[in-house]
C-alpha positions in Angstrom: 0.0 -0.6 0.1 1.5 3.4 -0.2 2.5 5.6 2.0 0.3 8.6 2.1 -2.9 5.8 1.3 -1.2 4.0 4.6 -1.2 7.3 7.1 -5.0 8.6 5.6 -6.5 4.6 6.1 -5.0 5.0 9.7 -6.0 8.7 10.5 -9.4 8.3 9.1 -10.0 5.1 12.0 -11.6 2.7 9.8 -9.3 0.6 10.6 -10.4 0.4 14.3 -8.8 2.0 17.4 -7.2 -1.8 18.4 -5.7 -2.1 14.8 -4.2 1.4 14.7 -2.4 0.6 18.3 -0.7 -2.6 16.6 0.4 -0.7 13.5 2.2 2.1 15.5 3.4 -0.5 18.0 4.9 -2.5 14.6 6.7 1.8 12.8 7.8 1.9 16.6 9.7 -1.6 16.5 11.0 -1.0 13.2 11.6 2.4 14.4 9.8 4.7 11.9 6.4 6.9 12.5 4.0 7.7 9.6 6.4 10.9 8.8 9.5 8.2 7.8 7.2 5.8 6.1 5.9 8.7 3.7 9.1 10.1 3.4 10.8 7.0 1.9 7.9 6.9 -0.6 8.3 3.1 -0.7 5.1 1.1 0.1 4.1 -0.1 3.4 5.1 -3.8 4.2 2.5 -6.3 3.6 3.7 -8.0 6.3 2.3 -5.4 8.8 -1.1 -6.6 7.5 0.3 -9.3 7.9 0.9 -9.4 12.0 -2.2 -7.3 12.1 -4.6 -8.8 10.6 -3.4 -12.8 10.9 -7.1 -14.6 9.5 -6.9 -12.4 6.6 -8.8 -13.8 3.9 -9.9 -12.2 0.6 -13.2 -10.9 2.3 -11.9 -9.2 5.1 -9.0 -8.3 2.7 -11.7 -6.6 0.3 -12.7 -5.6 3.1 -10.0 -3.1 4.0 -10.0 -2.3 0.4 -13.5 -1.2 0.5 -12.6 0.7 3.7 -9.9 2.6 1.9 -11.8 3.9 -0.8 -14.4 5.3 1.7 -12.1 7.3 3.5 -9.5 8.3 0.2 -8.1 11.7 -0.4 -7.0 10.6 -3.9 -4.8 13.6 -6.0 -3.9 13.9 -9.6 -0.6 12.4 -9.0 -0.4 9.0 -11.2 0.2 6.7 -8.5 -2.5 7.2 -5.9 -5.0 7.5 -9.2 -4.9 3.6 -9.6 -6.2 1.6 -7.6 -4.7 1.5 -3.9 -5.7 -1.6 -1.9 -7.0 -4.9 -3.8 -7.9 -7.7 -1.9 -4.7 -9.7 -3.5 -2.3 -7.6 -2.6 -2.3 -8.0 1.6 -3.0 -11.4 1.2 
């Protein structure tokens, strides 16, 4: 997932408080925060999603994608104009 999209999803509250805290713990453990993740401009590691959602299946991945779509603040920047999250990208 693109870092700006990830930041928007965390900020929206769509993931839930427990999941947002879990992502925060992962970032702290890895010595990064949202500003660093965004500055690096790389993809948010899929393993973070596997850690927060260990039993995620295609249906749950789809729901995550829908949650992002509902809270996305898309821009005209090319990479962010493409579909950002699919169930297959987090499984």
